[in-house]
Steps between C-alpha positions, in 0.01 A plus 500: 500500500268199455195729475674707236588180302140374519354839403320543166735768392802281550340195330385712204847660452664155545280336241549791255879489554493118451350542148759775415793294627384181329479671163873488407523137624183407300630667177842337527358162593259510207786571263721228657204258465473567131874442445507182712196353333701519173780305669739791597572595852621862532676546835607838388169664575632659823764682302239591229282650777803705625599631157138559404452699817805708435421561122148601580596738778778660298277563203209624701730737708665640181184537287235561763283218351408205707367312195833543316664362820265196492584447129869526574487237763307275273742546213794423732319179605433414127866530416615291803229238437615477140857467618399213726314342207807520272716348762266213586329429169756593232819389691343245741671656799428363852191695592589524867846634433377746231223629723736564792743664258225747386414571865856589589547710184177692558581568868845628417387711202203660683729588799768652274253704296321619810827637634593653163174674449384594860821480699523386864292727716302475815196646329372304208326659200131415479213483255124530553358149509192395309179616658230277614181484275178438692261303285140641485230330701712206638750753636234609751460163657611476859844344554508351151478841339827620669662161485443373143338783296720794600837389343718620220461379144786253517332314792182472291682387191693234697177354642349504146800302371406205710180395325644608162798261538275226633286537186812512281625162620164334508325631185761611244714296266802716593457407864462139423816509278696675785393231739592225246850642457546500880386144537625322194694723258583210273135401452408870451774537235361186324163659500629811322559736792810719482645411841771764494264781400257411768773502768641819364165678525415348838824594673507849341137555617599379850787751495255780404285419790795484738620842377150639556493347844830675576375829347198486726706535815632860451203609274209342689622449851797689641571797275873450524782258412756321709727214426314270738147602385388151391605339833480147349168539329633309197586198707166511671329514152682175402374334822144631428509329157573162659248559787246600239550176305576699180128615491396871489230466768721326750777746434269785583437331832868455561581862409236619749664291778837653429354842457331471835833411658659808347213727602500369852854581574452856375174548704650366816805725465259798467331392823832483664445131585727407794747290300831612342425606145755246372262224608206667328706526178545111524133432477472467121801275483381275781169468323690403179693242688189359661319493162786309348525251784135428539333546153745449216628156583446249227349754259571406132541770243498457118679179403751683279580783748870586488561256220637651175353365179713398202308393195789278376507294828338159503 
């Protein structure tokens, strides 16, 4: 068993699986980071992942197009992100309560629609998941070729999003305005920034990314949909945002840690590791708990996070 775990084949497969499993966490975390840096915390992303996963699978299964499935998941996320923005920005609702409400609504709706469309059967319908695309030249490198450069297109796009978002916040006026709204909305408003519009766009964009992260699960990973497909990935994504200090590069590192935990439990089950599978299923959640306990204490987010802004208030 130890020899198998230390083999090149196991390590290569584990590292490649880590990147694939980290992808939905990374996408959802980056979207949540954008929303939170505008001052809005969206705790509904677990629900958005669930509904995005169902919408993408249903459309892909009915149409035979994986790309239409990904678009459907993203559109579902956009609608739910906009809903969260209306509740928190337009009506000043408590962001914690509103986010939890969206989570419960999405979970119930996805479960209901799943039973209406596909019924309750022992054999679940499936779709063909996205194929891996080996990049030329670098794809032939030992270990790295199979680990990093032989992934599907969503994995590549999620990695590309990290430097793009870092550049967006550092070098563009839009990114600076978004940060200003999240830190001091009244000062931003006085400088001529439309606080409400910035928050609307940021939370909706975060919803799109959460929907895409959910769509990736049936389209890019599993090829099927079940009601428990997300297994808490949305909550992990929220922890990754705090762990990553609201910075894209750090969030990538956090996503890889959680992706490794997810990949490890699957690889150990495949090796028939001498532990009850229930204990192996606990690995990602134990890692989440340890990260929260050891690394997120005292972390300070944007100053205006969870605080609604009213222009007429003094």
